[in-house]
N, C-alpha and C positions, 0 to 999 in steps of 0.2 A: 325593559320587558314588561308586558302587560300582566300584572299579578292575577293569578287564578283563571285567566281566560286563554283559551286555545282554539285554533281552527284546524280542521282536518285538511291534510294535503289534498285529499280527493276533491274538496270544494274549490281549491285553487286550480286544480287541473280542469275541473268542469267549467269554472268561471272564465278561464283564459284559453280553453280548448288546447291544452298542452299535449304534445306528443310524448308518450312514455317510451324512452329508450331503454331504461332499466329501472326497476323498482323491486326492492327485496321482499316486500310483503304487501298486504292490502293497504292501499293509500288512506283508507278510512281510519287505520290504526296509527298512522303517522301524524303527530301533532306539531303544529307550528305555533310558537308563543312569543315571537319577536316581531315587532312592527317594522323595524328597519331592514333594509336589504343592503347588499354589498357587491361591488364590482372588484374582484380580487386582483387588481393590477399590481399593487405593491406586493401582495402576498406571492404572486408568481415570480417575483424577483428575490424572494426570501425574507421579506420583512413581515414579521408576525406580531409586533408590538400592538397592543390594544385590539387584537383581532377577536371578534366574537363569532364562534362557529355556529351559534344558534340562528344567525341570520341566513336567509336564503342567499346563495351566491349566484351571480349572474355573469355569464361570459358573453361579451358583445364583440363587435368588430375589432375594437382596439386590442382586446385581450387575445382574440384569435390571431390577429396580425402579428402580435409579439410572439406567441407560441410558434407561429409558422417560420419565424426568422431565426430561432435558436436551434441548435443541433438536437438530435433525438434523445441523446443521453441526458442533456440538461433539461429538456422538456419533460422527460419521464420523472426526473427528480423533483421538478417544480410541481407537477401534478400530483405525484405521490405525497409530497408534503401537504398540499392543499386537502386532498381527500383524507389523509390520516388525521386531520383535525376533527373528524367525525361531523362534518358540516351537515346541516339539516336537509339541504337539497342543492343541486347545481342545475341551473337552467341556462340553456344556450339560446340566444335570440337570433332573429333574422334567418332562421332555418339554416344556419351555418353547419357545415359538416363537423363531426366530432372526431377527435383523434382516437385511435384504437386503445391507447392506454387510458383514456378517460373511462371507457366501458370496463376495462380491466380493473382499474382501481375502484370504480363504483361498486363492482361485485365484491372485491376484496374487503372494502371497508363498509359495505352495505349503505351506500349513499344513493338516494334517488337521483337519476339523471334524466332530465326532461328537456324539451325543446319547444320554442315558440316561433310563430311566423312574424310576430310584431317586431318593429324596430326597438332597439334597446331602451331609448328614452321613453317612448310611449308605453312599453311594457312595464318599466320600472315605476312610472307615475301611476299607472293603473293598479299595479300590485300594491304599492304603498298605500293608496287610497282604500283598497279592499282590506288590507291588514289593519289599517287604522280603524275602520268601521267595525270589523269583526273581533278585534282584540281590545276595543276601547273599554275603559272603566264604565261600569253601568250600574244602574239601580232601577228597581221596579216600584212604581208609585200607583196608588189607586186614583183613578180618574178617567177622563176621556180626552183623546187627542184628535183634533179635527183641523183640516185646512180650510180657512175662510179667506177668500180673496188673496190667496197666495201666502197668508200668514199662518204659521203653525200655532194654534191656540190649545193650550193644555188646561182643561176644565177640571178643577178639584172641588172638594166639598164633602160634607158628611153624606153617608148613605141615605138615599131617599130624598135628597134635596132637589133632584130633577136634572141631573147631569145627562143621563141617557135620553130622557125625553127631549131635552134641548138639542142634543146631538141629532136625533132623528128628524126634528123639525129643520135643522140646518141642512141635513142631507136632502130633504125634500125641496129645499130652496136652492139646491145646486152645488152645495159644498161637499167636501170629500172626507169620509171617515177614515181614520188611521187605526185607532185602537179604542176599545171600550173596556172599562172595569180595571184592567191592568195595563199600564203603559211602561214599556221597557225603554229607559232613557240612557243614551250612550254619549259619553264625552268624546267627540271626534276631534276636537282641538281645544286650545285654551280659552277660546271665546265662543264656542258653539256646541250645542247639544242636538242630538237627533233622536226622535222617538219612534217606536214601532210597537207592534203587538206580538205577544207570544204566538208561536205557530198554531198551537192547538185551539186558540180562541179568536184567531184573526177574522175580522169582519162580522163577528157575532155581537149582537146587542141584547141586553135584557130589559124588557119593558114590563113594569109591574102591572098585572091585570091581563097582559097578553102572553108574556113568556119570552122565550128566546126567538129571535129572528136573525136571518142572515142578510145583512145589508147589501152584500154583493149580488145575491140571488134576487132580492126583492126590488132593488133600485137599479141594478146594472153595474157593469164594470167601471163606468164613469163616476160612480158614487163612492168609490173607495180608493185608498192609496196605501202603499206598503210602508213607506217611511216619510217623515216630515221633520224639518228643523223646528225647534221650539223658539218661537218669537215672543210669546206672551203667555203668562200664567194667570188664569182667572179663577178666583175662589168664589163659589156660590155659597151663601149662608142665609139662613132664615132671617127675615127682617126683624131687627131689634129696635123698637121705638126709642129706647134709651141711648142708643149708640149714635154718634154723629158720623155720618158718612161724607166722604169727600165729594163736594159738589162742583169743584173748579178743575181739578186735575192738573194744577200747575206743577206740583212736585211729583216726579215719577217714583213710585215705590218699586223695590226689587226683592226677589227671593233668590237664594243661592242654592243651586243644585249641582252637586259634584264640583263645587268651587267656581261655577260659572254664574254670573249675575244675569237674571232674566227679568224684564219688566213685568210687574204684576198689578192686578186690580182685585178689589173685593166688591162683589155685586150682591146687594141684598135681594132676596127672593120673597115675593108676596103675591097673592092673587091679583091678576090684572096686568102684571108686568110681562111683556113679550120678550122673553130672554133671548130668543133667536135673533130678533132684530137688534137688541142691545149688544149682543156679542158681535154681530156684523159691524155695527158702528165702532165697537171697541177695536176690532181688528183693523178697520180702515183708519181709525184715528192713530193707532200704533204705527201703522205703515206711514202715515203722513208725518209723524214725528221723526221717523228715521230718514225721511226725505227732506227734513229741514223746516217743517211748519208745526207750530204749536198754537192752537186756537186760544187756549187760556192765556198764554203769554202775550198774544196780540191784543186780547181784550184788556188785560191789565195795562198794557202800554197805552192803549187808546184812552183809558180812564186816568192816565197819569200816575199809576201806582207801580210801574216797573220802568226803571231807567234804561234797561237794556233788554229788549224783547227776545234777543237771540241767546241770552245767557242760559235759559232753561234748556234750549236745544243743545248747546255745547255740553252742558252737564249730562244730558241724555246720551249723547253720542260718545261720551267718555267710556261707557260700558259696552 
């Protein structure tokens, strides 16, 4: 179960255009907090070991066929047992007809009864993906998330270092803004993170000396995006002449967010450095590494300083 996170049943109904057969109250008040779903085939035969009633139950063609082959008394008892578990909702797929006792028990035990036009497999995969996204563990971090050449780049750094200014330059160069100031990061799987913006500040940017602007209104719908996967974390910091910065990039540094390792870079900021161009190059270089090429590793190999030029790539792809 996704701790502390819930999604309204009304959002599921709206997202998948579900037909409401019966619902006991406002669907906005019914909360779903379980990412998994269940086809209650075994439960309809009476097996309830390890059954989780918090999961949405889905009746497909197989379950409907089974219920059609048994006598009415047995079917009523099977359905009564299922609904009496106080399941979160029952959804019938393929626009299959529902048995009268389904509606009867839905009312008796106050269980939402819904129906979808989709095939069972398509509906389940879509619903699981939707629940994983909306119930995913999440954290909010200060920074800017922007898509550069298909790479989700999360720009961090102290306030005033130039994150928003860099973002606006990147947007002018054809890249897409996802979030400014506050980035909501969700763990959608054990190896991937997705970032988005809180609804109330989505597509707004703060530029010191100018104020608040709306990137969507100013640059058009093609300049913004709702969500993006995190592929690279870039920390901007004021140039420190006493600090030694990486000039080769052989070893890839990582940061851990919600237990997921993401490649990271630290880029020093000083007058005369074109941060937008540097971030474009960083995004393309990160993408190149994922595709199997590391310029630093090849250079070291040519200089005879690296026996295996692909070792760095294998280490990179491990994460």
